[in-house]
N, CA, C and O atoms as a Tripos MOL2 file, in Angstrom:
@<TRIPOS>MOLECULE
protein
  292   291    73     0     0
PROTEIN
NO_CHARGES

@<TRIPOS>ATOM
      1 N           7.5110  -29.9920  -70.2700 N.3       1 MET1
      2 CA          7.8920  -29.6240  -69.5010 C.3       1 MET1
      3 C           7.1470  -29.0240  -68.3230 C.2       1 MET1
      4 O           6.7570  -27.8930  -68.6160 O.2       1 MET1
      5 N           6.7300  -29.4810  -66.7850 N.am      2 ASP2
      6 CA          6.1010  -29.1980  -65.9430 C.3       2 ASP2
      7 C           6.7780  -27.0960  -65.0380 C.2       2 ASP2
      8 O           7.7450  -26.3790  -64.7810 O.2       2 ASP2
      9 N           5.5820  -27.1980  -64.9990 N.am      3 VAL3
     10 CA          6.3180  -25.4100  -63.9450 C.3       3 VAL3
     11 C           5.5600  -25.8180  -62.8940 C.2       3 VAL3
     12 O           4.5440  -26.5110  -62.9600 O.2       3 VAL3
     13 N           6.2520  -25.2200  -61.5930 N.am      4 THR4
     14 CA          5.1240  -25.5090  -60.1430 C.3       4 THR4
     15 C           5.6630  -24.5760  -59.5650 C.2       4 THR4
     16 O           6.7810  -24.0620  -59.5930 O.2       4 THR4
     17 N           4.6960  -24.4050  -59.0100 N.am      5 LYS5
     18 CA          4.9460  -23.1050  -57.7770 C.3       5 LYS5
     19 C           3.8150  -23.4800  -56.3740 C.2       5 LYS5
     20 O           2.8160  -24.1440  -56.0990 O.2       5 LYS5
     21 N           4.7660  -22.5590  -55.8010 N.am      6 ILE6
     22 CA          4.4260  -23.1170  -54.2480 C.3       6 ILE6
     23 C           3.7980  -22.4260  -53.9520 C.2       6 ILE6
     24 O           3.9170  -21.4110  -54.6390 O.2       6 ILE6
     25 N           2.5170  -22.2970  -52.6460 N.am      7 PHE7
     26 CA          2.2120  -21.3170  -52.1930 C.3       7 PHE7
     27 C           2.0000  -21.5220  -50.7310 C.2       7 PHE7
     28 O           2.0050  -22.5700  -50.0850 O.2       7 PHE7
     29 N           1.8490  -20.5260  -50.4260 N.am      8 ARG8
     30 CA          0.9770  -21.2030  -48.1510 C.3       8 ARG8
     31 C           0.1260  -20.1110  -47.9450 C.2       8 ARG8
     32 O           0.3220  -18.9000  -48.0460 O.2       8 ARG8
     33 N          -0.8350  -20.7560  -47.6450 N.am      9 HIS9
     34 CA         -1.9430  -20.0530  -47.6950 C.3       9 HIS9
     35 C          -3.0850  -20.2590  -46.1960 C.2       9 HIS9
     36 O          -3.8480  -21.2180  -46.0730 O.2       9 HIS9
     37 N          -2.9880  -19.4320  -45.4600 N.am     10 GLN10
     38 CA         -3.4470  -20.5390  -43.7200 C.3      10 GLN10
     39 C          -2.0970  -21.1950  -43.5760 C.2      10 GLN10
     40 O          -0.8900  -21.0350  -43.7560 O.2      10 GLN10
     41 N          -3.4730  -22.4350  -42.9310 N.am     11 ASP11
     42 CA         -1.9200  -23.5100  -42.5280 C.3      11 ASP11
     43 C          -1.9050  -24.6200  -43.7740 C.2      11 ASP11
     44 O          -1.9860  -25.8340  -43.5850 O.2      11 ASP11
     45 N          -1.8100  -24.1090  -44.8280 N.am     12 TYR12
     46 CA         -2.5070  -25.4240  -45.6160 C.3      12 TYR12
     47 C          -0.6470  -24.7540  -46.8300 C.2      12 TYR12
     48 O          -0.0850  -23.6820  -46.6010 O.2      12 TYR12
     49 N          -0.2670  -25.5710  -47.7310 N.am     13 GLU13
     50 CA          0.4500  -24.9760  -48.4870 C.3      13 GLU13
     51 C          -0.1540  -25.8720  -49.9940 C.2      13 GLU13
     52 O          -0.3700  -27.0840  -49.9750 O.2      13 GLU13
     53 N          -0.3480  -25.0280  -51.1840 N.am     14 LEU14
     54 CA         -0.6170  -25.0800  -52.2360 C.3      14 LEU14
     55 C           0.0870  -25.6860  -53.0560 C.2      14 LEU14
     56 O           0.7430  -24.7830  -53.5750 O.2      14 LEU14
     57 N           0.5630  -27.2010  -53.7980 N.am     15 VAL15
     58 CA          1.9200  -26.8910  -54.8760 C.3      15 VAL15
     59 C           0.7290  -26.1790  -56.2430 C.2      15 VAL15
     60 O          -0.4750  -26.1370  -55.9890 O.2      15 VAL15
     61 N           1.0440  -25.8800  -57.0570 N.am     16 CYS16
     62 CA         -0.0870  -25.3680  -58.1910 C.3      16 CYS16
     63 C           1.0450  -25.7690  -59.5850 C.2      16 CYS16
     64 O           2.1590  -25.2720  -59.7500 O.2      16 CYS16
     65 N           0.3140  -26.8810  -60.5460 N.am     17 SER17
     66 CA          1.1350  -26.7720  -61.2730 C.3      17 SER17
     67 C           0.6960  -26.9310  -62.6500 C.2      17 SER17
     68 O          -0.3590  -27.5440  -62.8100 O.2      17 SER17
     69 N           1.2170  -26.5590  -63.5230 N.am     18 ALA18
     70 CA          0.9350  -26.0390  -65.1830 C.3      18 ALA18
     71 C           2.0160  -27.0740  -66.1840 C.2      18 ALA18
     72 O           3.2410  -27.0760  -66.3060 O.2      18 ALA18
     73 N           0.7220  -28.0740  -66.9240 N.am     19 LYS19
     74 CA          1.5600  -29.4920  -67.8020 C.3      19 LYS19
     75 C           1.4100  -28.9750  -68.8440 C.2      19 LYS19
     76 O           0.2600  -28.5410  -68.7650 O.2      19 LYS19
     77 N           1.8270  -28.6900  -69.8860 N.am     20 ALA20
     78 CA          2.0600  -28.5710  -71.6520 C.3      20 ALA20
     79 C           1.0530  -29.4590  -71.9610 C.2      20 ALA20
     80 O           0.9700  -30.6740  -71.7780 O.2      20 ALA20
     81 N          -0.0060  -28.3340  -72.6620 N.am     21 VAL21
     82 CA         -1.3200  -30.1700  -73.9170 C.3      21 VAL21
     83 C          -0.7970  -29.5050  -74.6310 C.2      21 VAL21
     84 O          -0.0160  -28.5550  -74.5860 O.2      21 VAL21
     85 N          -1.4490  -30.2650  -75.5670 N.am     22 ASP22
     86 CA         -1.9100  -29.8130  -77.2690 C.3      22 ASP22
     87 C          -2.2410  -28.8390  -77.6380 C.2      22 ASP22
     88 O          -3.2360  -28.4080  -77.0560 O.2      22 ASP22
     89 N          -1.6090  -27.8810  -78.8390 N.am     23 ALA23
     90 CA         -1.8330  -26.8710  -79.1620 C.3      23 ALA23
     91 C          -1.5210  -26.1010  -78.4440 C.2      23 ALA23
     92 O          -2.4040  -25.3260  -78.0760 O.2      23 ALA23
     93 N           0.2930  -25.8700  -77.7190 N.am     24 GLY24
     94 CA          0.4540  -25.0690  -77.0690 C.3      24 GLY24
     95 C          -0.5820  -23.9890  -75.4800 C.2      24 GLY24
     96 O          -0.5760  -22.8220  -75.0880 O.2      24 GLY24
     97 N          -1.5870  -25.7870  -74.9150 N.am     25 LYS25
     98 CA         -1.8150  -24.7470  -74.3510 C.3      25 LYS25
     99 C          -1.1280  -25.4280  -72.6210 C.2      25 LYS25
    100 O          -0.0250  -25.9510  -72.4590 O.2      25 LYS25
    101 N          -1.5300  -25.3380  -72.2170 N.am     26 PHE26
    102 CA         -1.5040  -25.4430  -70.4940 C.3      26 PHE26
    103 C          -2.1760  -25.5910  -69.4800 C.2      26 PHE26
    104 O          -2.4960  -24.6110  -68.8070 O.2      26 PHE26
    105 N          -2.6160  -27.1110  -69.0720 N.am     27 ALA27
    106 CA         -3.3010  -27.9150  -67.8330 C.3      27 ALA27
    107 C          -2.8020  -27.1810  -66.5010 C.2      27 ALA27
    108 O          -1.6640  -26.7650  -66.2820 O.2      27 ALA27
    109 N          -4.0310  -27.1140  -65.5800 N.am     28 PRO28
    110 CA         -3.4670  -26.5370  -64.0890 C.3      28 PRO28
    111 C          -3.6020  -27.7510  -63.3650 C.2      28 PRO28
    112 O          -4.6100  -28.3820  -63.6830 O.2      28 PRO28
    113 N          -2.8130  -28.3300  -62.3880 N.am     29 SER29
    114 CA         -3.1790  -29.4550  -60.8530 C.3      29 SER29
    115 C          -3.0110  -28.4280  -60.1110 C.2      29 SER29
    116 O          -2.6620  -27.2620  -60.3000 O.2      29 SER29
    117 N          -3.4170  -29.2600  -58.9430 N.am     30 LEU30
    118 CA         -3.1480  -28.4680  -57.9720 C.3      30 LEU30
    119 C          -2.9950  -30.1180  -56.8250 C.2      30 LEU30
    120 O          -3.4230  -31.1860  -57.2620 O.2      30 LEU30
    121 N          -2.3690  -30.0270  -55.4680 N.am     31 VAL31
    122 CA         -2.0490  -30.7630  -54.6200 C.3      31 VAL31
    123 C          -2.6310  -29.6600  -53.0610 C.2      31 VAL31
    124 O          -2.2510  -28.4890  -53.0430 O.2      31 VAL31
    125 N          -3.4190  -30.1310  -52.0260 N.am     32 VAL32
    126 CA         -3.5010  -29.4070  -51.2670 C.3      32 VAL32
    127 C          -3.0230  -30.5250  -49.3220 C.2      32 VAL32
    128 O          -3.3820  -31.5690  -48.7780 O.2      32 VAL32
    129 N          -2.0170  -29.3090  -49.0240 N.am     33 SER33
    130 CA         -1.5670  -30.2950  -47.6530 C.3      33 SER33
    131 C          -2.0930  -29.3010  -46.2090 C.2      33 SER33
    132 O          -2.1920  -28.1250  -46.5570 O.2      33 SER33
    133 N          -2.2250  -29.3800  -45.6370 N.am     34 LYS34
    134 CA         -2.1380  -29.0470  -44.5120 C.3      34 LYS34
    135 C          -1.0720  -29.3680  -43.6150 C.2      34 LYS34
    136 O          -1.0020  -30.4310  -43.0000 O.2      34 LYS34
    137 N          -0.0900  -28.2590  -43.5360 N.am     35 GLN35
    138 CA          0.9620  -27.9030  -42.3350 C.3      35 GLN35
    139 C           1.0350  -28.5310  -40.9380 C.2      35 GLN35
    140 O           2.0600  -28.9350  -40.3900 O.2      35 GLN35
    141 N           0.0080  -28.5450  -40.5350 N.am     36 VAL36
    142 CA         -0.0380  -29.2750  -39.4430 C.3      36 VAL36
    143 C          -0.9160  -30.8400  -39.6750 C.2      36 VAL36
    144 O          -1.4620  -31.3800  -40.6380 O.2      36 VAL36
    145 N          -0.7010  -31.1920  -38.2300 N.am     37 TRP37
    146 CA         -0.8200  -32.8400  -38.5020 C.3      37 TRP37
    147 C          -2.3990  -32.8900  -38.5290 C.2      37 TRP37
    148 O          -2.9500  -32.1980  -37.6720 O.2      37 TRP37
    149 N          -3.2020  -33.6020  -39.3820 N.am     38 PRO38
    150 CA         -2.8840  -34.6800  -40.8200 C.3      38 PRO38
    151 C          -2.8520  -33.2070  -41.8690 C.2      38 PRO38
    152 O          -3.4840  -32.1710  -42.0730 O.2      38 PRO38
    153 N          -1.1440  -34.2670  -42.5230 N.am     39 THR39
    154 CA         -0.2250  -33.4540  -43.6900 C.3      39 THR39
    155 C          -1.0240  -34.4980  -44.8370 C.2      39 THR39
    156 O          -0.4650  -34.8600  -45.8720 O.2      39 THR39
    157 N          -2.3320  -34.8810  -44.4810 N.am     40 ARG40
    158 CA         -2.1700  -35.6530  -45.6970 C.3      40 ARG40
    159 C          -2.6090  -35.3250  -47.3820 C.2      40 ARG40
    160 O          -3.7840  -35.2100  -47.7300 O.2      40 ARG40
    161 N          -1.7580  -35.2350  -48.0690 N.am     41 PRO41
    162 CA         -1.3540  -34.5300  -49.3200 C.3      41 PRO41
    163 C          -2.9980  -35.1410  -49.7620 C.2      41 PRO41
    164 O          -3.6050  -36.1590  -49.4300 O.2      41 PRO41
    165 N          -3.4630  -33.5990  -50.9580 N.am     42 ARG42
    166 CA         -5.3040  -33.8570  -51.3520 C.3      42 ARG42
    167 C          -4.7240  -33.3760  -52.6890 C.2      42 ARG42
    168 O          -3.6780  -32.7330  -52.6030 O.2      42 ARG42
    169 N          -5.4450  -33.6700  -54.4080 N.am     43 VAL43
    170 CA         -5.2990  -33.7170  -55.3940 C.3      43 VAL43
    171 C          -6.8830  -32.7580  -55.7070 C.2      43 VAL43
    172 O          -7.9550  -33.3610  -55.7510 O.2      43 VAL43
    173 N          -6.8180  -31.5480  -55.8610 N.am     44 ILE44
    174 CA         -8.5690  -31.7670  -55.4450 C.3      44 ILE44
    175 C          -7.9280  -31.2160  -57.4440 C.2      44 ILE44
    176 O          -6.8460  -30.8080  -57.8660 O.2      44 ILE44
    177 N          -9.1720  -31.4880  -58.0750 N.am     45 ALA45
    178 CA         -9.5950  -30.9950  -59.2020 C.3      45 ALA45
    179 C         -10.0470  -29.6820  -59.6850 C.2      45 ALA45
    180 O         -10.9660  -29.1480  -59.0660 O.2      45 ALA45
    181 N          -9.3970  -28.9260  -60.9710 N.am     46 VAL46
    182 CA         -9.3650  -28.1640  -61.7000 C.3      46 VAL46
    183 C          -9.7130  -28.4030  -62.7890 C.2      46 VAL46
    184 O          -9.5800  -29.4700  -63.3880 O.2      46 VAL46
    185 N         -10.5590  -26.6940  -63.4350 N.am     47 LYS47
    186 CA        -10.9940  -27.3340  -64.9310 C.3      47 LYS47
    187 C          -9.7840  -26.8700  -65.3790 C.2      47 LYS47
    188 O          -9.0220  -26.0870  -64.8120 O.2      47 LYS47
    189 N          -9.6260  -27.5950  -66.7960 N.am     48 ARG48
    190 CA         -8.7920  -27.6660  -67.3480 C.3      48 ARG48
    191 C          -8.8330  -26.0970  -68.0090 C.2      48 ARG48
    192 O          -8.0590  -25.2220  -67.6190 O.2      48 ARG48
    193 N          -9.5980  -25.9300  -68.8040 N.am     49 GLY49
    194 CA         -9.7830  -24.2630  -69.1440 C.3      49 GLY49
    195 C          -9.0940  -24.5850  -70.3420 C.2      49 GLY49
    196 O          -8.9520  -25.6590  -70.9270 O.2      49 GLY49
    197 N          -8.5840  -23.1110  -70.6570 N.am     50 ASP50
    198 CA         -8.2520  -22.6960  -71.9810 C.3      50 ASP50
    199 C          -6.9590  -21.8330  -71.8970 C.2      50 ASP50
    200 O          -6.6900  -21.2520  -72.9480 O.2      50 ASP50
    201 N          -6.2140  -21.6600  -70.9890 N.am     51 HIS51
    202 CA         -4.7580  -21.9070  -70.8790 C.3      51 HIS51
    203 C          -3.7260  -21.7330  -71.3510 C.2      51 HIS51
    204 O          -3.1270  -22.8060  -71.2750 O.2      51 HIS51
    205 N          -2.6810  -20.4670  -72.1550 N.am     52 ASN52
    206 CA         -2.3870  -19.8370  -73.8980 C.3      52 ASN52
    207 C          -0.3610  -19.6450  -72.7300 C.2      52 ASN52
    208 O           0.7790  -19.4630  -73.1590 O.2      52 ASN52
    209 N          -0.9090  -19.8180  -71.2470 N.am     53 SER53
    210 CA          0.5180  -19.8980  -70.6750 C.3      53 SER53
    211 C           0.2830  -20.2450  -68.7460 C.2      53 SER53
    212 O          -0.5860  -19.8580  -67.9640 O.2      53 SER53
    213 N           1.2030  -20.9130  -68.6040 N.am     54 GLU54
    214 CA          1.8620  -21.8210  -67.5010 C.3      54 GLU54
    215 C           1.3530  -20.7790  -66.4700 C.2      54 GLU54
    216 O           0.5740  -21.0170  -65.5470 O.2      54 GLU54
    217 N           2.1020  -19.2040  -66.8750 N.am     55 ASP55
    218 CA          0.8630  -18.3030  -65.2900 C.3      55 ASP55
    219 C          -0.2300  -18.6460  -65.4220 C.2      55 ASP55
    220 O          -0.8280  -19.3030  -64.5690 O.2      55 ASP55
    221 N          -0.6420  -18.3340  -66.3420 N.am     56 THR56
    222 CA         -2.6340  -18.1670  -66.4370 C.3      56 THR56
    223 C          -2.8630  -19.6070  -65.4890 C.2      56 THR56
    224 O          -3.6160  -19.8180  -64.5390 O.2      56 THR56
    225 N          -1.9060  -20.4510  -66.1660 N.am     57 ALA57
    226 CA         -2.4980  -22.1650  -65.4640 C.3      57 ALA57
    227 C          -2.6670  -21.9430  -63.9560 C.2      57 ALA57
    228 O          -3.6550  -21.9540  -63.2230 O.2      57 ALA57
    229 N          -1.2490  -21.7210  -63.7310 N.am     58 ILE58
    230 CA         -0.8140  -21.4400  -62.4100 C.3      58 ILE58
    231 C          -2.0980  -20.4280  -61.4660 C.2      58 ILE58
    232 O          -2.7130  -20.6190  -60.4180 O.2      58 ILE58
    233 N          -2.0740  -19.5830  -62.2460 N.am     59 ASP59
    234 CA         -3.2690  -18.4670  -61.3090 C.3      59 ASP59
    235 C          -4.3800  -19.7160  -61.4170 C.2      59 ASP59
    236 O          -3.5150  -20.3730  -60.8390 O.2      59 ASP59
    237 N          -4.9230  -20.1860  -61.5120 N.am     60 ALA60
    238 CA         -6.1610  -20.7680  -61.8400 C.3      60 ALA60
    239 C          -5.9710  -21.7710  -60.8650 C.2      60 ALA60
    240 O          -6.3710  -21.5830  -59.7160 O.2      60 ALA60
    241 N          -5.1800  -23.2330  -61.3290 N.am     61 ALA61
    242 CA         -5.0120  -23.2040  -59.9550 C.3      61 ALA61
    243 C          -4.3240  -22.7040  -58.0660 C.2      61 ALA61
    244 O          -4.1020  -23.4780  -57.1340 O.2      61 ALA61
    245 N          -4.2100  -21.6200  -58.0930 N.am     62 HIS62
    246 CA         -3.8860  -21.3190  -57.1290 C.3      62 HIS62
    247 C          -5.1740  -20.5350  -56.7060 C.2      62 HIS62
    248 O          -5.2320  -20.4640  -55.4780 O.2      62 HIS62
    249 N          -6.0060  -20.0510  -57.2030 N.am     63 ALA63
    250 CA         -7.6040  -19.0680  -57.0950 C.3      63 ALA63
    251 C          -8.1110  -20.7710  -56.6180 C.2      63 ALA63
    252 O          -8.6960  -21.0760  -55.5790 O.2      63 ALA63
    253 N          -7.8080  -21.4120  -57.3900 N.am     64 GLN64
    254 CA         -8.8360  -22.7830  -56.5180 C.3      64 GLN64
    255 C          -8.9100  -23.5760  -55.3080 C.2      64 GLN64
    256 O          -9.8710  -24.0480  -54.7010 O.2      64 GLN64
    257 N          -7.4570  -23.6110  -55.0730 N.am     65 GLY65
    258 CA         -6.8080  -23.8090  -53.8100 C.3      65 GLY65
    259 C          -7.1800  -22.8630  -52.6120 C.2      65 GLY65
    260 O          -7.4120  -23.2250  -51.4580 O.2      65 GLY65
    261 N          -7.1960  -21.4330  -53.1630 N.am     66 ILE66
    262 CA         -8.0370  -20.8320  -52.0930 C.3      66 ILE66
    263 C          -8.7200  -20.8580  -51.4990 C.2      66 ILE66
    264 O          -8.7340  -21.0160  -50.2780 O.2      66 ILE66
    265 N         -10.0240  -20.6020  -52.7290 N.am     67 GLU67
    266 CA        -11.2550  -20.9190  -52.4890 C.3      67 GLU67
    267 C         -11.5470  -22.8550  -51.9120 C.2      67 GLU67
    268 O         -12.5720  -23.2220  -51.3370 O.2      67 GLU67
    269 N         -10.5420  -23.6440  -52.2160 N.am     68 TRP68
    270 CA        -10.6380  -24.1850  -51.5010 C.3      68 TRP68
    271 C         -10.5320  -24.8220  -49.6790 C.2      68 TRP68
    272 O         -10.9430  -25.8270  -49.0980 O.2      68 TRP68
    273 N          -9.8570  -23.7590  -49.3360 N.am     69 VAL69
    274 CA         -9.0170  -23.1740  -47.8340 C.3      69 VAL69
    275 C         -10.5620  -23.0970  -47.4950 C.2      69 VAL69
    276 O         -11.2540  -23.8530  -46.8130 O.2      69 VAL69
    277 N         -10.8520  -22.0530  -48.1230 N.am     70 GLN70
    278 CA        -11.9160  -21.1990  -47.4980 C.3      70 GLN70
    279 C         -13.4000  -21.7810  -47.8070 C.2      70 GLN70
    280 O         -14.3420  -21.0120  -47.6140 O.2      70 GLN70
    281 N         -13.6870  -23.2140  -48.3210 N.am     71 ASN71
    282 CA        -14.6880  -23.6000  -48.4590 C.3      71 ASN71
    283 C         -14.0820  -25.3800  -47.2060 C.2      71 ASN71
    284 O         -14.8170  -25.8370  -46.3310 O.2      71 ASN71
    285 N         -13.5980  -25.5780  -47.3250 N.am     72 TYR72
    286 CA        -13.2470  -27.0610  -46.9820 C.3      72 TYR72
    287 C         -11.9560  -26.9380  -45.6270 C.2      72 TYR72
    288 O         -11.8290  -27.7590  -44.7180 O.2      72 TYR72
    289 N         -11.2080  -25.8310  -45.8090 N.am     73 GLY73
    290 CA         -9.9130  -26.0460  -44.8030 C.3      73 GLY73
    291 C         -10.1050  -25.9870  -43.2920 C.2      73 GLY73
    292 O          -9.1430  -26.1470  -42.5400 O.2      73 GLY73
@<TRIPOS>BOND
     1     1     2 1
     2     2     3 1
     3     3     4 2
     4     3     5 am
     5     5     6 1
     6     6     7 1
     7     7     8 2
     8     7     9 am
     9     9    10 1
    10    10    11 1
    11    11    12 2
    12    11    13 am
    13    13    14 1
    14    14    15 1
    15    15    16 2
    16    15    17 am
    17    17    18 1
    18    18    19 1
    19    19    20 2
    20    19    21 am
    21    21    22 1
    22    22    23 1
    23    23    24 2
    24    23    25 am
    25    25    26 1
    26    26    27 1
    27    27    28 2
    28    27    29 am
    29    29    30 1
    30    30    31 1
    31    31    32 2
    32    31    33 am
    33    33    34 1
    34    34    35 1
    35    35    36 2
    36    35    37 am
    37    37    38 1
    38    38    39 1
    39    39    40 2
    40    39    41 am
    41    41    42 1
    42    42    43 1
    43    43    44 2
    44    43    45 am
    45    45    46 1
    46    46    47 1
    47    47    48 2
    48    47    49 am
    49    49    50 1
    50    50    51 1
    51    51    52 2
    52    51    53 am
    53    53    54 1
    54    54    55 1
    55    55    56 2
    56    55    57 am
    57    57    58 1
    58    58    59 1
    59    59    60 2
    60    59    61 am
    61    61    62 1
    62    62    63 1
    63    63    64 2
    64    63    65 am
    65    65    66 1
    66    66    67 1
    67    67    68 2
    68    67    69 am
    69    69    70 1
    70    70    71 1
    71    71    72 2
    72    71    73 am
    73    73    74 1
    74    74    75 1
    75    75    76 2
    76    75    77 am
    77    77    78 1
    78    78    79 1
    79    79    80 2
    80    79    81 am
    81    81    82 1
    82    82    83 1
    83    83    84 2
    84    83    85 am
    85    85    86 1
    86    86    87 1
    87    87    88 2
    88    87    89 am
    89    89    90 1
    90    90    91 1
    91    91    92 2
    92    91    93 am
    93    93    94 1
    94    94    95 1
    95    95    96 2
    96    95    97 am
    97    97    98 1
    98    98    99 1
    99    99   100 2
   100    99   101 am
   101   101   102 1
   102   102   103 1
   103   103   104 2
   104   103   105 am
   105   105   106 1
   106   106   107 1
   107   107   108 2
   108   107   109 am
   109   109   110 1
   110   110   111 1
   111   111   112 2
   112   111   113 am
   113   113   114 1
   114   114   115 1
   115   115   116 2
   116   115   117 am
   117   117   118 1
   118   118   119 1
   119   119   120 2
   120   119   121 am
   121   121   122 1
   122   122   123 1
   123   123   124 2
   124   123   125 am
   125   125   126 1
   126   126   127 1
   127   127   128 2
   128   127   129 am
   129   129   130 1
   130   130   131 1
   131   131   132 2
   132   131   133 am
   133   133   134 1
   134   134   135 1
   135   135   136 2
   136   135   137 am
   137   137   138 1
   138   138   139 1
   139   139   140 2
   140   139   141 am
   141   141   142 1
   142   142   143 1
   143   143   144 2
   144   143   145 am
   145   145   146 1
   146   146   147 1
   147   147   148 2
   148   147   149 am
   149   149   150 1
   150   150   151 1
   151   151   152 2
   152   151   153 am
   153   153   154 1
   154   154   155 1
   155   155   156 2
   156   155   157 am
   157   157   158 1
   158   158   159 1
   159   159   160 2
   160   159   161 am
   161   161   162 1
   162   162   163 1
   163   163   164 2
   164   163   165 am
   165   165   166 1
   166   166   167 1
   167   167   168 2
   168   167   169 am
   169   169   170 1
   170   170   171 1
   171   171   172 2
   172   171   173 am
   173   173   174 1
   174   174   175 1
   175   175   176 2
   176   175   177 am
   177   177   178 1
   178   178   179 1
   179   179   180 2
   180   179   181 am
   181   181   182 1
   182   182   183 1
   183   183   184 2
   184   183   185 am
   185   185   186 1
   186   186   187 1
   187   187   188 2
   188   187   189 am
   189   189   190 1
   190   190   191 1
   191   191   192 2
   192   191   193 am
   193   193   194 1
   194   194   195 1
   195   195   196 2
   196   195   197 am
   197   197   198 1
   198   198   199 1
   199   199   200 2
   200   199   201 am
   201   201   202 1
   202   202   203 1
   203   203   204 2
   204   203   205 am
   205   205   206 1
   206   206   207 1
   207   207   208 2
   208   207   209 am
   209   209   210 1
   210   210   211 1
   211   211   212 2
   212   211   213 am
   213   213   214 1
   214   214   215 1
   215   215   216 2
   216   215   217 am
   217   217   218 1
   218   218   219 1
   219   219   220 2
   220   219   221 am
   221   221   222 1
   222   222   223 1
   223   223   224 2
   224   223   225 am
   225   225   226 1
   226   226   227 1
   227   227   228 2
   228   227   229 am
   229   229   230 1
   230   230   231 1
   231   231   232 2
   232   231   233 am
   233   233   234 1
   234   234   235 1
   235   235   236 2
   236   235   237 am
   237   237   238 1
   238   238   239 1
   239   239   240 2
   240   239   241 am
   241   241   242 1
   242   242   243 1
   243   243   244 2
   244   243   245 am
   245   245   246 1
   246   246   247 1
   247   247   248 2
   248   247   249 am
   249   249   250 1
   250   250   251 1
   251   251   252 2
   252   251   253 am
   253   253   254 1
   254   254   255 1
   255   255   256 2
   256   255   257 am
   257   257   258 1
   258   258   259 1
   259   259   260 2
   260   259   261 am
   261   261   262 1
   262   262   263 1
   263   263   264 2
   264   263   265 am
   265   265   266 1
   266   266   267 1
   267   267   268 2
   268   267   269 am
   269   269   270 1
   270   270   271 1
   271   271   272 2
   272   271   273 am
   273   273   274 1
   274   274   275 1
   275   275   276 2
   276   275   277 am
   277   277   278 1
   278   278   279 1
   279   279   280 2
   280   279   281 am
   281   281   282 1
   282   282   283 1
   283   283   284 2
   284   283   285 am
   285   285   286 1
   286   286   287 1
   287   287   288 2
   288   287   289 am
   289   289   290 1
   290   290   291 1
   291   291   292 2
@<TRIPOS>SUBSTRUCTURE
     1 MET1         2 RESIDUE 1 A MET
     2 ASP2         6 RESIDUE 1 A ASP
     3 VAL3        10 RESIDUE 1 A VAL
     4 THR4        14 RESIDUE 1 A THR
     5 LYS5        18 RESIDUE 1 A LYS
     6 ILE6        22 RESIDUE 1 A ILE
     7 PHE7        26 RESIDUE 1 A PHE
     8 ARG8        30 RESIDUE 1 A ARG
     9 HIS9        34 RESIDUE 1 A HIS
    10 GLN10       38 RESIDUE 1 A GLN
    11 ASP11       42 RESIDUE 1 A ASP
    12 TYR12       46 RESIDUE 1 A TYR
    13 GLU13       50 RESIDUE 1 A GLU
    14 LEU14       54 RESIDUE 1 A LEU
    15 VAL15       58 RESIDUE 1 A VAL
    16 CYS16       62 RESIDUE 1 A CYS
    17 SER17       66 RESIDUE 1 A SER
    18 ALA18       70 RESIDUE 1 A ALA
    19 LYS19       74 RESIDUE 1 A LYS
    20 ALA20       78 RESIDUE 1 A ALA
    21 VAL21       82 RESIDUE 1 A VAL
    22 ASP22       86 RESIDUE 1 A ASP
    23 ALA23       90 RESIDUE 1 A ALA
    24 GLY24       94 RESIDUE 1 A GLY
    25 LYS25       98 RESIDUE 1 A LYS
    26 PHE26      102 RESIDUE 1 A PHE
    27 ALA27      106 RESIDUE 1 A ALA
    28 PRO28      110 RESIDUE 1 A PRO
    29 SER29      114 RESIDUE 1 A SER
    30 LEU30      118 RESIDUE 1 A LEU
    31 VAL31      122 RESIDUE 1 A VAL
    32 VAL32      126 RESIDUE 1 A VAL
    33 SER33      130 RESIDUE 1 A SER
    34 LYS34      134 RESIDUE 1 A LYS
    35 GLN35      138 RESIDUE 1 A GLN
    36 VAL36      142 RESIDUE 1 A VAL
    37 TRP37      146 RESIDUE 1 A TRP
    38 PRO38      150 RESIDUE 1 A PRO
    39 THR39      154 RESIDUE 1 A THR
    40 ARG40      158 RESIDUE 1 A ARG
    41 PRO41      162 RESIDUE 1 A PRO
    42 ARG42      166 RESIDUE 1 A ARG
    43 VAL43      170 RESIDUE 1 A VAL
    44 ILE44      174 RESIDUE 1 A ILE
    45 ALA45      178 RESIDUE 1 A ALA
    46 VAL46      182 RESIDUE 1 A VAL
    47 LYS47      186 RESIDUE 1 A LYS
    48 ARG48      190 RESIDUE 1 A ARG
    49 GLY49      194 RESIDUE 1 A GLY
    50 ASP50      198 RESIDUE 1 A ASP
    51 HIS51      202 RESIDUE 1 A HIS
    52 ASN52      206 RESIDUE 1 A ASN
    53 SER53      210 RESIDUE 1 A SER
    54 GLU54      214 RESIDUE 1 A GLU
    55 ASP55      218 RESIDUE 1 A ASP
    56 THR56      222 RESIDUE 1 A THR
    57 ALA57      226 RESIDUE 1 A ALA
    58 ILE58      230 RESIDUE 1 A ILE
    59 ASP59      234 RESIDUE 1 A ASP
    60 ALA60      238 RESIDUE 1 A ALA
    61 ALA61      242 RESIDUE 1 A ALA
    62 HIS62      246 RESIDUE 1 A HIS
    63 ALA63      250 RESIDUE 1 A ALA
    64 GLN64      254 RESIDUE 1 A GLN
    65 GLY65      258 RESIDUE 1 A GLY
    66 ILE66      262 RESIDUE 1 A ILE
    67 GLU67      266 RESIDUE 1 A GLU
    68 TRP68      270 RESIDUE 1 A TRP
    69 VAL69      274 RESIDUE 1 A VAL
    70 GLN70      278 RESIDUE 1 A GLN
    71 ASN71      282 RESIDUE 1 A ASN
    72 TYR72      286 RESIDUE 1 A TYR
    73 GLY73      290 RESIDUE 1 A GLY
């Protein structure tokens, strides 16, 4: 089961998810969308890491999203 949380940072929406993978670990994923035109969603690469819970995977995706907005937004 995937767990998803949506955050807003500046003019962006960060859709952070955690997906169960092998041996009870979780992989983060991130989609960033600007809230004003153009709103094209972008899938941002997040290091898979070794996350033991959904919350830590979502936190990693959230941190990557904030960093992406600061550098490229």
